[in-house]
N, CA, C and O atoms as a DFTB+ gen file, in Angstrom:
764 C
 N C O
     1  1       8.370      15.256       1.977
     2  2       6.986      14.813       1.896
     3  2       6.868      13.305       2.136
     4  3       5.978      12.850       2.854
     5  1       7.785      12.532       1.519
     6  2       7.697      11.087       1.690
     7  2       7.935      10.669       3.140
     8  3       7.369       9.672       3.590
     9  1       8.759      11.412       3.880
    10  2       8.956      11.117       5.303
    11  2       7.686      11.365       6.098
    12  3       7.392      10.632       7.042
    13  1       6.926      12.396       5.725
    14  2       5.645      12.675       6.392
    15  2       4.644      11.549       6.131
    16  3       3.903      11.146       7.029
    17  1       4.629      11.052       4.910
    18  2       3.723       9.946       4.568
    19  2       4.089       8.712       5.379
    20  3       3.216       8.061       5.953
    21  1       5.367       8.391       5.427
    22  2       5.818       7.229       6.194
    23  2       5.488       7.401       7.674
    24  3       5.114       6.436       8.341
    25  1       5.623       8.611       8.186
    26  2       5.273       8.880       9.585
    27  2       3.783       8.635       9.824
    28  3       3.407       8.090      10.861
    29  1       2.933       9.031       8.876
    30  2       1.489       8.777       9.014
    31  2       1.179       7.286       8.988
    32  3       0.328       6.815       9.743
    33  1       1.863       6.541       8.125
    34  2       1.642       5.092       8.070
    35  2       2.015       4.455       9.402
    36  3       1.304       3.583       9.900
    37  1       3.130       4.892       9.975
    38  2       3.565       4.339      11.257
    39  2       2.625       4.747      12.391
    40  3       2.347       3.950      13.288
    41  1       2.140       5.982      12.350
    42  2       1.261       6.483      13.406
    43  2      -0.126       5.839      13.341
    44  3      -0.762       5.614      14.370
    45  1      -0.587       5.546      12.124
    46  2      -1.904       4.930      11.902
    47  2      -1.690       3.623      11.139
    48  3      -1.915       3.574       9.930
    49  1      -1.254       2.556      11.834
    50  2      -0.819       1.349      11.139
    51  2      -1.918       0.463      10.550
    52  3      -1.612      -0.542       9.907
    53  1      -3.173       0.808      10.750
    54  2      -4.245       0.062      10.083
    55  2      -4.624       0.860       8.838
    56  3      -5.075       2.002       8.934
    57  1      -4.436       0.252       7.679
    58  2      -4.709       0.902       6.401
    59  2      -5.976       0.298       5.814
    60  3      -6.088      -0.919       5.671
    61  1      -6.927       1.159       5.478
    62  2      -8.162       0.694       4.855
    63  2      -7.922       0.408       3.383
    64  3      -7.521       1.295       2.629
    65  1      -8.165      -0.824       2.976
    66  2      -8.020      -1.204       1.573
    67  2      -9.416      -1.291       0.960
    68  3     -10.299      -1.967       1.488
    69  1      -9.597      -0.600      -0.155
    70  2     -10.912      -0.491      -0.785
    71  2     -10.911      -1.229      -2.121
    72  3     -10.118      -0.914      -3.009
    73  1     -11.795      -2.204      -2.261
    74  2     -11.963      -2.917      -3.531
    75  2     -13.184      -2.435      -4.297
    76  3     -13.334      -2.731      -5.482
    77  1     -14.055      -1.696      -3.625
    78  2     -15.298      -1.217      -4.225
    79  2     -15.416       0.278      -3.961
    80  3     -15.395       0.705      -2.806
    81  1     -15.538       1.065      -5.000
    82  2     -15.626       2.527      -4.877
    83  2     -16.743       2.926      -3.911
    84  3     -16.639       3.958      -3.248
    85  1     -17.792       2.137      -3.825
    86  2     -18.907       2.454      -2.925
    87  2     -18.494       2.429      -1.451
    88  3     -19.221       2.955      -0.607
    89  1     -17.347       1.832      -1.123
    90  2     -16.882       1.762       0.264
    91  2     -16.038       2.970       0.676
    92  3     -15.643       3.074       1.837
    93  1     -15.759       3.877      -0.254
    94  2     -14.899       5.017       0.059
    95  2     -15.530       5.890       1.135
    96  3     -14.837       6.277       2.077
    97  1     -16.808       6.214       1.034
    98  2     -17.454       7.061       2.041
    99  2     -17.354       6.453       3.429
   100  3     -17.125       7.170       4.403
   101  1     -17.520       5.145       3.530
   102  2     -17.405       4.475       4.826
   103  2     -15.975       4.622       5.360
   104  3     -15.778       4.894       6.544
   105  1     -14.989       4.443       4.490
   106  2     -13.590       4.550       4.920
   107  2     -13.274       5.958       5.405
   108  3     -12.473       6.136       6.323
   109  1     -13.894       6.949       4.799
   110  2     -13.625       8.335       5.193
   111  2     -14.173       8.653       6.579
   112  3     -13.699       9.584       7.230
   113  1     -15.159       7.896       7.036
   114  2     -15.741       8.152       8.353
   115  2     -15.108       7.275       9.439
   116  3     -15.544       7.300      10.590
   117  1     -14.091       6.508       9.076
   118  2     -13.468       5.581      10.016
   119  2     -12.047       6.031      10.368
   120  3     -11.555       7.026       9.836
   121  1     -11.399       5.295      11.260
   122  2     -10.087       5.641      11.790
   123  2      -8.931       5.706      10.785
   124  3      -8.102       6.609      10.892
   125  1      -8.840       4.791       9.814
   126  2      -7.624       4.781       8.994
   127  2      -7.292       6.135       8.366
   128  3      -8.152       6.790       7.777
   129  1      -6.045       6.536       8.501
   130  2      -5.532       7.776       7.895
   131  2      -5.148       7.520       6.443
   132  3      -5.199       8.425       5.610
   133  1      -4.762       6.279       6.147
   134  2      -4.316       5.924       4.802
   135  2      -5.310       4.955       4.166
   136  3      -5.792       4.016       4.800
   137  1      -5.595       5.213       2.902
   138  2      -6.541       4.398       2.145
   139  2      -5.820       3.835       0.922
   140  3      -5.241       4.587       0.138
   141  1      -5.857       2.512       0.763
   142  2      -5.333       1.869      -0.437
   143  2      -6.506       1.648      -1.380
   144  3      -7.435       0.908      -1.058
   145  1      -6.464       2.283      -2.533
   146  2      -7.503       2.106      -3.549
   147  2      -7.101       0.964      -4.475
   148  3      -6.155       1.091      -5.252
   149  1      -7.814      -0.141      -4.392
   150  2      -7.535      -1.328      -5.188
   151  2      -8.556      -1.458      -6.304
   152  3      -8.867      -2.563      -6.747
   153  1      -9.071      -0.334      -6.752
   154  2     -10.126      -0.291      -7.756
   155  2     -10.133       1.085      -8.397
   156  3      -9.386       1.975      -7.989
   157  1     -10.972       1.253      -9.394
   158  2     -11.140       2.556     -10.012
   159  2     -10.925       2.511     -11.511
   160  3     -10.427       1.530     -12.064
   161  1     -11.311       3.590     -12.145
   162  2     -11.123       3.711     -13.588
   163  2     -10.721       5.140     -13.908
   164  3     -10.801       6.032     -13.063
   165  1     -10.300       5.330     -15.106
   166  2      -9.909       6.660     -15.556
   167  2     -11.068       7.649     -15.409
   168  3     -10.845       8.857     -15.328
   169  1     -12.297       7.145     -15.376
   170  2     -13.481       7.997     -15.298
   171  2     -13.780       8.498     -13.885
   172  3     -14.407       9.546     -13.728
   173  1     -13.340       7.765     -12.846
   174  2     -13.729       8.166     -11.489
   175  2     -12.579       8.375     -10.509
   176  3     -12.785       8.945      -9.438
   177  1     -11.397       7.935     -10.846
   178  2     -10.341       7.869      -9.845
   179  2      -9.851       9.237      -9.393
   180  3      -9.494       9.402      -8.227
   181  1      -9.825      10.211     -10.275
   182  2      -9.368      11.547      -9.886
   183  2     -10.301      12.139      -8.829
   184  3      -9.841      12.736      -7.856
   185  1     -11.599      11.975      -9.018
   186  2     -12.576      12.483      -8.058
   187  2     -12.449      11.748      -6.722
   188  3     -12.501      12.377      -5.665
   189  1     -12.283      10.436      -6.759
   190  2     -12.169       9.639      -5.535
   191  2     -10.926      10.053      -4.748
   192  3     -10.999      10.238      -3.533
   193  1      -9.793      10.199      -5.422
   194  2      -8.565      10.633      -4.755
   195  2      -8.772      12.016      -4.145
   196  3      -8.354      12.262      -3.014
   197  1      -9.411      12.913      -4.879
   198  2      -9.693      14.261      -4.361
   199  2     -10.531      14.188      -3.080
   200  3     -10.230      14.882      -2.109
   201  1     -11.568      13.364      -3.065
   202  2     -12.435      13.236      -1.881
   203  2     -11.656      12.711      -0.679
   204  3     -11.837      13.194       0.439
   205  1     -10.802      11.735      -0.902
   206  2     -10.006      11.165       0.186
   207  2      -9.081      12.232       0.772
   208  3      -8.996      12.396       1.989
   209  1      -8.402      12.942      -0.100
   210  2      -7.465      13.968       0.373
   211  2      -8.199      15.134       1.033
   212  3      -7.707      15.704       2.007
   213  1      -9.362      15.489       0.512
   214  2     -10.165      16.573       1.101
   215  2     -10.598      16.216       2.525
   216  3     -10.751      17.095       3.374
   217  1     -10.792      14.919       2.777
   218  2     -11.178      14.443       4.109
   219  2      -9.982      14.365       5.057
   220  3     -10.126      13.926       6.199
   221  1      -8.811      14.784       4.597
   222  2      -7.628      14.777       5.459
   223  2      -6.950      13.421       5.560
   224  3      -6.172      13.176       6.482
   225  1      -7.240      12.552       4.622
   226  2      -6.639      11.218       4.620
   227  2      -5.683      11.104       3.438
   228  3      -5.670      11.961       2.555
   229  1      -4.901      10.063       3.429
   230  2      -3.929       9.847       2.358
   231  2      -4.430       8.775       1.393
   232  3      -4.872       7.702       1.806
   233  1      -4.350       9.087       0.101
   234  2      -4.814       8.179      -0.947
   235  2      -3.621       7.523      -1.636
   236  3      -2.727       8.197      -2.148
   237  1      -3.631       6.202      -1.635
   238  2      -2.625       5.420      -2.341
   239  2      -3.344       4.637      -3.429
   240  3      -4.295       3.905      -3.156
   241  1      -2.892       4.794      -4.639
   242  2      -3.567       4.211      -5.794
   243  2      -2.783       3.011      -6.311
   244  3      -1.609       3.127      -6.662
   245  1      -3.446       1.857      -6.353
   246  2      -2.808       0.661      -6.910
   247  2      -2.917       0.781      -8.428
   248  3      -3.954       0.470      -9.014
   249  1      -1.834       1.235      -9.055
   250  2      -1.901       1.600     -10.466
   251  2      -2.077       0.402     -11.391
   252  3      -2.495       0.573     -12.536
   253  1      -1.771      -0.797     -10.929
   254  2      -1.981      -1.987     -11.757
   255  2      -3.474      -2.278     -11.925
   256  3      -3.873      -2.959     -12.870
   257  1      -4.293      -1.765     -11.013
   258  2      -5.716      -2.116     -10.989
   259  2      -6.639      -1.018     -11.515
   260  3      -7.854      -1.209     -11.558
   261  1      -6.086       0.122     -11.914
   262  2      -6.905       1.209     -12.445
   263  2      -7.217       0.918     -13.909
   264  3      -6.309       0.751     -14.723
   265  1      -8.500       0.860     -14.236
   266  2      -8.912       0.576     -15.608
   267  2      -8.788       1.814     -16.480
   268  3      -9.084       2.928     -16.046
   269  1      -8.350       1.608     -17.708
   270  2      -8.322       2.687     -18.692
   271  2      -7.048       3.501     -18.703
   272  3      -6.937       4.456     -19.472
   273  1      -6.072       3.145     -17.861
   274  2      -4.793       3.854     -17.850
   275  2      -3.699       2.832     -18.158
   276  3      -3.637       1.762     -17.553
   277  1      -2.855       3.183     -19.097
   278  2      -1.788       2.305     -19.547
   279  2      -0.869       1.913     -18.390
   280  3      -0.576       2.726     -17.513
   281  1      -0.428       0.677     -18.402
   282  2       0.469       0.155     -17.366
   283  2       1.925       0.340     -17.793
   284  3       2.694      -0.619     -17.851
   285  1       2.288       1.581     -18.088
   286  2       3.658       1.911     -18.467
   287  2       4.040       3.248     -17.844
   288  3       3.264       3.817     -17.077
   289  1       5.224       3.750     -18.165
   290  2       5.691       4.980     -17.534
   291  2       4.819       6.185     -17.889
   292  3       4.695       7.104     -17.080
   293  1       4.221       6.204     -19.061
   294  2       3.333       7.315     -19.421
   295  2       2.047       7.277     -18.591
   296  3       1.544       8.318     -18.170
   297  1       1.525       6.081     -18.362
   298  2       0.361       5.942     -17.492
   299  2       0.680       6.375     -16.069
   300  3      -0.124       7.035     -15.411
   301  1       1.865       5.995     -15.606
   302  2       2.310       6.398     -14.270
   303  2       2.457       7.909     -14.191
   304  3       2.055       8.527     -13.205
   305  1       3.028       8.501     -15.224
   306  2       3.194       9.968     -15.270
   307  2       1.834      10.658     -15.214
   308  3       1.676      11.660     -14.516
   309  1       0.855      10.132     -15.942
   310  2      -0.495      10.697     -15.920
   311  2      -1.072      10.635     -14.498
   312  3      -1.641      11.610     -14.007
   313  1      -0.917       9.487     -13.854
   314  2      -1.438       9.316     -12.493
   315  2      -0.780      10.307     -11.541
   316  3      -1.465      10.960     -10.753
   317  1       0.541      10.424     -11.607
   318  2       1.277      11.305     -10.701
   319  2       0.909      12.770     -10.937
   320  3       0.661      13.508      -9.983
   321  1       0.872      13.194     -12.208
   322  2       0.680      14.609     -12.524
   323  2      -0.780      15.050     -12.555
   324  3      -1.079      16.199     -12.228
   325  1      -1.684      14.171     -12.937
   326  2      -3.088      14.562     -13.090
   327  2      -3.989      14.100     -11.947
   328  3      -4.859      14.849     -11.502
   329  1      -3.791      12.905     -11.483
   330  2      -4.655      12.370     -10.418
   331  2      -4.112      12.764      -9.055
   332  3      -4.890      13.027      -8.137
   333  1      -2.816      12.809      -8.906
   334  2      -2.115      13.283      -7.720
   335  2      -2.456      12.547      -6.416
   336  3      -2.824      13.179      -5.426
   337  1      -2.333      11.219      -6.417
   338  2      -2.487      10.521      -5.137
   339  2      -1.284      10.825      -4.255
   340  3      -0.293      11.385      -4.723
   341  1      -1.367      10.458      -2.980
   342  2      -0.222      10.616      -2.081
   343  2       0.856       9.595      -2.398
   344  3       2.039       9.826      -2.151
   345  1       0.439       8.469      -2.946
   346  2       1.386       7.421      -3.281
   347  2       0.785       6.432      -4.242
   348  3      -0.422       6.424      -4.486
   349  1       1.650       5.591      -4.787
   350  2       1.179       4.534      -5.680
   351  2       1.622       3.186      -5.127
   352  3       2.584       3.079      -4.367
   353  1       0.881       2.163      -5.540
   354  2       1.176       0.776      -5.202
   355  2       1.285       0.047      -6.531
   356  3       0.475       0.276      -7.429
   357  1       2.268      -0.821      -6.667
   358  2       2.391      -1.617      -7.886
   359  2       3.167      -2.893      -7.613
   360  3       4.013      -2.942      -6.720
   361  1       2.871      -3.924      -8.391
   362  2       3.649      -5.160      -8.342
   363  2       4.765      -5.116      -9.378
   364  3       5.656      -5.965      -9.366
   365  1       4.722      -4.150     -10.261
   366  2       5.646      -4.085     -11.398
   367  2       6.870      -3.224     -11.074
   368  3       6.751      -2.034     -10.780
   369  1       8.021      -3.840     -11.133
   370  2       9.267      -3.138     -10.794
   371  2       9.506      -1.937     -11.694
   372  3       9.956      -0.892     -11.224
   373  1       9.207      -2.073     -13.000
   374  2       9.440      -0.954     -13.909
   375  2       8.566       0.242     -13.557
   376  3       9.016       1.381     -13.676
   377  1       7.328       0.013     -13.125
   378  2       6.448       1.116     -12.731
   379  2       6.888       1.707     -11.396
   380  3       6.796       2.917     -11.189
   381  1       7.362       0.859     -10.496
   382  2       7.855       1.358      -9.212
   383  2       9.081       2.246      -9.433
   384  3       9.198       3.310      -8.824
   385  1       9.977       1.817     -10.289
   386  2      11.165       2.630     -10.595
   387  2      10.772       3.956     -11.227
   388  3      11.307       5.007     -10.875
   389  1       9.837       3.898     -12.158
   390  2       9.354       5.109     -12.828
   391  2       8.728       6.066     -11.822
   392  3       9.001       7.266     -11.849
   393  1       7.898       5.544     -10.944
   394  2       7.231       6.369      -9.930
   395  2       8.253       6.982      -8.973
   396  3       8.139       8.152      -8.608
   397  1       9.249       6.196      -8.567
   398  2      10.294       6.716      -7.669
   399  2      11.018       7.892      -8.315
   400  3      11.307       8.893      -7.659
   401  1      11.303       7.759      -9.596
   402  2      11.986       8.852     -10.311
   403  2      11.129      10.111     -10.354
   404  3      11.654      11.223     -10.422
   405  1       9.810       9.938     -10.315
   406  2       8.898      11.086     -10.343
   407  2       8.699      11.680      -8.954
   408  3       8.037      12.708      -8.806
   409  1       9.265      11.043      -7.943
   410  2       9.232      11.588      -6.596
   411  2       7.992      11.260      -5.782
   412  3       7.814      11.809      -4.694
   413  1       7.132      10.382      -6.276
   414  2       5.929      10.023      -5.523
   415  2       6.235       8.843      -4.599
   416  3       7.049       7.980      -4.927
   417  1       5.574       8.817      -3.444
   418  2       5.730       7.726      -2.483
   419  2       5.341       6.424      -3.184
   420  3       4.246       6.306      -3.733
   421  1       6.243       5.460      -3.158
   422  2       6.050       4.226      -3.919
   423  2       6.046       3.019      -2.997
   424  3       6.957       2.820      -2.193
   425  1       4.993       2.217      -3.137
   426  2       4.887       0.958      -2.388
   427  2       4.972      -0.178      -3.405
   428  3       4.117      -0.303      -4.282
   429  1       6.001      -0.998      -3.280
   430  2       6.161      -2.177      -4.132
   431  2       5.384      -3.312      -3.480
   432  3       5.636      -3.648      -2.323
   433  1       4.454      -3.900      -4.201
   434  2       3.655      -5.001      -3.671
   435  2       4.296      -6.309      -4.117
   436  3       4.570      -6.505      -5.301
   437  1       4.536      -7.210      -3.146
   438  2       5.227      -8.460      -3.425
   439  2       4.392      -9.626      -2.897
   440  3       3.948      -9.625      -1.748
   441  1       4.190     -10.616      -3.759
   442  2       3.489     -11.836      -3.364
   443  2       4.525     -12.907      -3.042
   444  3       5.407     -13.186      -3.854
   445  1       4.419     -13.506      -1.857
   446  2       5.357     -14.531      -1.419
   447  2       4.670     -15.891      -1.526
   448  3       3.704     -16.183      -0.822
   449  1       5.200     -16.708      -2.429
   450  2       4.618     -18.030      -2.653
   451  2       5.479     -19.152      -2.101
   452  3       4.980     -20.218      -1.740
   453  1       6.792     -18.897      -2.041
   454  2       7.718     -19.922      -1.555
   455  2       9.037     -19.254      -1.170
   456  3       9.160     -18.032      -1.250
   457  1      10.029     -20.056      -0.749
   458  2      11.296     -19.473      -0.298
   459  2      12.048     -18.789      -1.430
   460  3      12.775     -17.829      -1.176
   461  1      11.904     -19.243      -2.657
   462  2      12.535     -18.575      -3.789
   463  2      11.963     -17.169      -3.961
   464  3      12.690     -16.242      -4.318
   465  1      10.676     -17.010      -3.712
   466  2      10.037     -15.691      -3.806
   467  2      10.588     -14.722      -2.766
   468  3      10.630     -13.515      -3.005
   469  1      11.008     -15.239      -1.619
   470  2      11.610     -14.382      -0.589
   471  2      12.915     -13.801      -1.121
   472  3      13.149     -12.597      -1.013
   473  1      13.761     -14.645      -1.690
   474  2      15.040     -14.174      -2.235
   475  2      14.813     -13.190      -3.382
   476  3      15.503     -12.175      -3.474
   477  1      13.859     -13.483      -4.249
   478  2      13.535     -12.591      -5.362
   479  2      13.028     -11.253      -4.834
   480  3      13.393     -10.199      -5.356
   481  1      12.196     -11.292      -3.809
   482  2      11.660     -10.060      -3.221
   483  2      12.785      -9.201      -2.657
   484  3      12.792      -7.987      -2.859
   485  1      13.726      -9.806      -1.960
   486  2      14.838      -9.053      -1.376
   487  2      15.658      -8.397      -2.481
   488  3      16.025      -7.228      -2.364
   489  1      15.949      -9.135      -3.554
   490  2      16.711      -8.559      -4.678
   491  2      15.945      -7.397      -5.317
   492  3      16.529      -6.355      -5.614
   493  1      14.648      -7.577      -5.525
   494  2      13.822      -6.535      -6.140
   495  2      13.772      -5.293      -5.256
   496  3      13.906      -4.174      -5.750
   497  1      13.582      -5.481      -3.972
   498  2      13.543      -4.351      -3.028
   499  2      14.869      -3.585      -3.079
   500  3      14.883      -2.354      -3.098
   501  1      15.974      -4.320      -3.100
   502  2      17.286      -3.674      -3.159
   503  2      17.488      -2.905      -4.459
   504  3      18.126      -1.852      -4.459
   505  1      16.956      -3.412      -5.561
   506  2      17.107      -2.748      -6.864
   507  2      16.192      -1.537      -7.003
   508  3      16.628      -0.478      -7.453
   509  1      14.940      -1.685      -6.623
   510  2      13.944      -0.631      -6.826
   511  2      14.048       0.449      -5.748
   512  3      13.855       1.630      -6.034
   513  1      14.350       0.052      -4.525
   514  2      14.395       0.956      -3.377
   515  2      13.086       1.732      -3.198
   516  3      13.101       2.962      -3.137
   517  1      11.956       1.024      -3.113
   518  2      10.689       1.721      -2.891
   519  2      10.661       2.333      -1.498
   520  3      11.500       2.018      -0.655
   521  1       9.690       3.210      -1.263
   522  2       9.545       3.823       0.061
   523  2       9.035       2.815       1.078
   524  3       9.339       2.915       2.267
   525  1       8.255       1.836       0.608
   526  2       7.734       0.766       1.462
   527  2       7.436      -0.431       0.572
   528  3       7.332      -0.304      -0.648
   529  1       7.301      -1.594       1.197
   530  2       6.967      -2.821       0.489
   531  2       5.767      -3.441       1.175
   532  3       5.744      -3.576       2.398
   533  1       4.773      -3.817       0.392
   534  2       3.626      -4.539       0.933
   535  2       3.831      -6.017       0.632
   536  3       3.935      -6.410      -0.530
   537  1       3.889      -6.831       1.674
   538  2       4.090      -8.267       1.554
   539  2       2.737      -8.958       1.655
   540  3       1.985      -8.733       2.603
   541  1       2.431      -9.807       0.665
   542  2       1.190     -10.567       0.672
   543  2       1.502     -12.050       0.543
   544  3       2.416     -12.395      -0.206
   545  1       0.812     -12.931       1.216
   546  2      -0.175     -12.633       2.246
   547  2       0.489     -12.207       3.558
   548  3       1.542     -12.717       3.943
   549  1      -0.148     -11.280       4.211
   550  2       0.368     -10.683       5.429
   551  2       0.337     -11.581       6.652
   552  3       0.896     -11.235       7.692
   553  1      -0.305     -12.721       6.538
   554  2      -0.379     -13.632       7.679
   555  2       0.866     -14.514       7.781
   556  3       0.983     -15.316       8.707
   557  1       1.787     -14.369       6.842
   558  2       3.021     -15.150       6.865
   559  2       4.043     -14.457       7.757
   560  3       5.029     -13.901       7.273
   561  1       3.803     -14.496       9.040
   562  2       4.633     -13.732       9.972
   563  2       6.086     -14.195       9.980
   564  3       6.990     -13.375      10.144
   565  1       6.325     -15.480       9.808
   566  2       7.701     -15.986       9.741
   567  2       8.414     -15.366       8.529
   568  3       9.580     -14.983       8.621
   569  1       7.720     -15.273       7.417
   570  2       8.283     -14.686       6.202
   571  2       8.502     -13.188       6.380
   572  3       9.532     -12.661       5.957
   573  1       7.553     -12.499       6.996
   574  2       7.718     -11.073       7.272
   575  2       8.996     -10.829       8.069
   576  3       9.778      -9.932       7.755
   577  1       9.193     -11.633       9.092
   578  2      10.376     -11.494       9.942
   579  2      11.653     -11.726       9.133
   580  3      12.622     -10.982       9.282
   581  1      11.660     -12.746       8.283
   582  2      12.840     -13.047       7.460
   583  2      13.169     -11.887       6.528
   584  3      14.336     -11.520       6.381
   585  1      12.156     -11.310       5.902
   586  2      12.406     -10.212       4.967
   587  2      12.808      -8.953       5.723
   588  3      13.717      -8.239       5.298
   589  1      12.137      -8.674       6.845
   590  2      12.458      -7.454       7.598
   591  2      13.886      -7.481       8.130
   592  3      14.491      -6.430       8.339
   593  1      14.422      -8.666       8.349
   594  2      15.798      -8.792       8.815
   595  2      16.810      -8.575       7.688
   596  3      17.989      -8.337       7.951
   597  1      16.352      -8.655       6.425
   598  2      17.268      -8.574       5.284
   599  2      17.196      -7.256       4.517
   600  3      18.068      -6.977       3.695
   601  1      16.171      -6.443       4.773
   602  2      16.041      -5.163       4.068
   603  2      15.777      -4.052       5.073
   604  3      15.298      -4.298       6.180
   605  1      16.092      -2.848       4.677
   606  2      15.819      -1.691       5.536
   607  2      14.499      -1.020       5.184
   608  3      14.019      -0.169       5.933
   609  1      13.920      -1.385       4.077
   610  2      12.680      -0.787       3.597
   611  2      11.525      -1.145       4.531
   612  3      11.387      -2.309       4.906
   613  1      10.693      -0.177       4.915
   614  2       9.536      -0.474       5.764
   615  2       8.583      -1.464       5.085
   616  3       8.318      -1.362       3.887
   617  1       8.082      -2.405       5.855
   618  2       7.181      -3.431       5.324
   619  2       5.753      -3.206       5.807
   620  3       5.520      -2.835       6.957
   621  1       4.810      -3.438       4.908
   622  2       3.382      -3.412       5.200
   623  2       2.862      -4.815       4.913
   624  3       3.160      -5.375       3.858
   625  1       2.100      -5.385       5.817
   626  2       1.523      -6.710       5.616
   627  2       0.122      -6.543       5.046
   628  3      -0.659      -5.736       5.552
   629  1      -0.200      -7.280       4.020
   630  2      -1.524      -7.203       3.413
   631  2      -1.980      -8.573       2.952
   632  3      -1.163      -9.471       2.742
   633  1      -3.265      -8.730       2.798
   634  2      -3.802      -9.976       2.276
   635  2      -4.058     -11.006       3.354
   636  3      -3.152     -11.388       4.094
   637  1      -5.280     -11.446       3.436
   638  2      -5.726     -12.525       4.322
   639  2      -5.663     -12.188       5.807
   640  3      -5.795     -13.082       6.643
   641  1      -5.467     -10.940       6.146
   642  2      -5.476     -10.544       7.557
   643  2      -6.934     -10.309       7.952
   644  3      -7.586      -9.386       7.465
   645  1      -7.426     -11.167       8.846
   646  2      -8.851     -11.155       9.158
   647  2      -9.182     -10.985      10.630
   648  3     -10.341     -10.759      10.977
   649  1      -8.181     -11.090      11.507
   650  2      -8.461     -11.015      12.940
   651  2      -7.514     -10.029      13.615
   652  3      -6.466      -9.678      13.072
   653  1      -7.901      -9.593      14.802
   654  2      -7.033      -8.701      15.584
   655  2      -5.714      -9.388      15.923
   656  3      -4.663      -8.747      15.937
   657  1      -5.765     -10.662      16.190
   658  2      -4.551     -11.407      16.502
   659  2      -3.592     -11.400      15.302
   660  3      -2.384     -11.247      15.479
   661  1      -4.120     -11.564      14.093
   662  2      -3.269     -11.542      12.898
   663  2      -2.660     -10.156      12.682
   664  3      -1.517     -10.047      12.236
   665  1      -3.409      -9.100      12.992
   666  2      -2.873      -7.737      12.912
   667  2      -1.696      -7.606      13.865
   668  3      -0.618      -7.162      13.469
   669  1      -1.899      -7.990      15.116
   670  2      -0.845      -7.874      16.130
   671  2       0.371      -8.721      15.782
   672  3       1.507      -8.289      15.981
   673  1       0.140      -9.928      15.262
   674  2       1.252     -10.802      14.876
   675  2       2.067     -10.205      13.736
   676  3       3.296     -10.269      13.748
   677  1       1.383      -9.624      12.746
   678  2       2.088      -9.013      11.612
   679  2       2.931      -7.835      12.088
   680  3       4.078      -7.681      11.668
   681  1       2.372      -7.009      12.958
   682  2       3.109      -5.854      13.473
   683  2       4.291      -6.305      14.336
   684  3       5.354      -5.683      14.311
   685  1       4.109      -7.364      15.083
   686  2       5.186      -7.881      15.931
   687  2       6.281      -8.581      15.115
   688  3       7.383      -8.805      15.617
   689  1       5.978      -8.920      13.876
   690  2       6.934      -9.642      13.031
   691  2       7.723      -8.733      12.097
   692  3       8.429      -9.208      11.208
   693  1       7.599      -7.425      12.303
   694  2       8.413      -6.517      11.507
   695  2       7.662      -5.580      10.589
   696  3       8.267      -4.672      10.021
   697  1       6.357      -5.768      10.424
   698  2       5.578      -4.849       9.588
   699  2       5.341      -3.547      10.364
   700  3       5.129      -3.567      11.576
   701  1       5.381      -2.416       9.647
   702  2       5.082      -1.134      10.295
   703  2       3.595      -0.836      10.236
   704  3       3.097       0.020      10.967
   705  1       2.875      -1.557       9.350
   706  2       1.436      -1.349       9.189
   707  2       0.854      -2.580       8.514
   708  3       1.584      -3.443       8.028
   709  1      -0.474      -2.648       8.492
   710  2      -1.166      -3.708       7.752
   711  2      -2.227      -3.041       6.890
   712  3      -2.773      -2.000       7.258
   713  1      -2.516      -3.641       5.746
   714  2      -3.639      -3.185       4.930
   715  2      -4.685      -4.285       4.927
   716  3      -4.359      -5.467       4.818
   717  1      -5.941      -3.887       5.048
   718  2      -7.002      -4.883       5.108
   719  2      -8.297      -4.332       4.539
   720  3      -8.615      -3.152       4.687
   721  1      -9.037      -5.219       3.885
   722  2     -10.386      -4.865       3.437
   723  2     -11.412      -5.160       4.522
   724  3     -12.586      -4.821       4.373
   725  1     -10.977      -5.792       5.622
   726  2     -11.877      -6.105       6.744
   727  2     -12.246      -4.825       7.482
   728  3     -11.457      -4.304       8.269
   729  1     -13.434      -4.330       7.227
   730  2     -13.883      -3.078       7.852
   731  2     -13.918      -3.184       9.369
   732  3     -13.749      -2.183      10.066
   733  1     -14.136      -4.394       9.888
   734  2     -14.193      -4.587      11.346
   735  2     -12.840      -4.323      12.007
   736  3     -12.782      -4.114      13.219
   737  1     -11.761      -4.328      11.241
   738  2     -10.437      -4.072      11.807
   739  2     -10.001      -2.614      11.652
   740  3      -9.021      -2.200      12.271
   741  1     -10.703      -1.837      10.848
   742  2     -10.297      -0.477      10.564
   743  2     -10.217       0.406      11.805
   744  3      -9.390       1.315      11.865
   745  1     -11.058       0.149      12.780
   746  2     -11.084       0.978      13.988
   747  2     -10.398       0.301      15.175
   748  3     -10.584       0.704      16.323
   749  1      -9.612      -0.720      14.888
   750  2      -8.936      -1.466      15.950
   751  2      -8.030      -0.552      16.765
   752  3      -7.299       0.273      16.218
   753  1      -8.091      -0.715      18.070
   754  2      -7.253       0.073      18.975
   755  2      -5.976      -0.721      19.243
   756  3      -6.029      -1.848      19.737
   757  1      -4.852      -0.137      18.921
   758  2      -3.559      -0.817      19.089
   759  2      -2.804      -0.389      20.342
   760  3      -1.683      -0.843      20.572
   761  1      -3.400       0.475      21.149
   762  2      -2.680       0.944      22.345
   763  2      -2.719      -0.055      23.471
   764  3      -2.160       0.195      24.539
């Protein structure tokens, strides 16, 4: 299953990132096959994930940002077993490890602030072994290239990607996909 998810990410490299639940309907009518949910609460997230999957798209839930669910292994277990997204996103290594053990597609989100953060990210990726890593900000193409040369884990560029040129640069620098809240990029043609 995780290989199928990775194949979809590679085939549809523009990922719609949603910060407002009201934008889900718009995302469902657009090109992206994969949706990153960067919002939600225990009261609405199960329904939102169901709607995304019913539309034939893949739902990835950023578990650090879901309100009302504990940020520990029990919260992760609840998300995996009850909400059933296609994958989870987290900045927390312990949650990524927990999710990996549960067999769900796991995206480790890493913020790169300086060269020390690059080394820390490589060590974390090697320890956690997530299915993919989202590097933020995604416009740091030199950094993307450095990390992609040091790890085998597929990289997704996210954060601050605002133009078609930045999308192309991120993909050319080693990312297999980009995530963006810029709706104008969701239907970008990469052929």
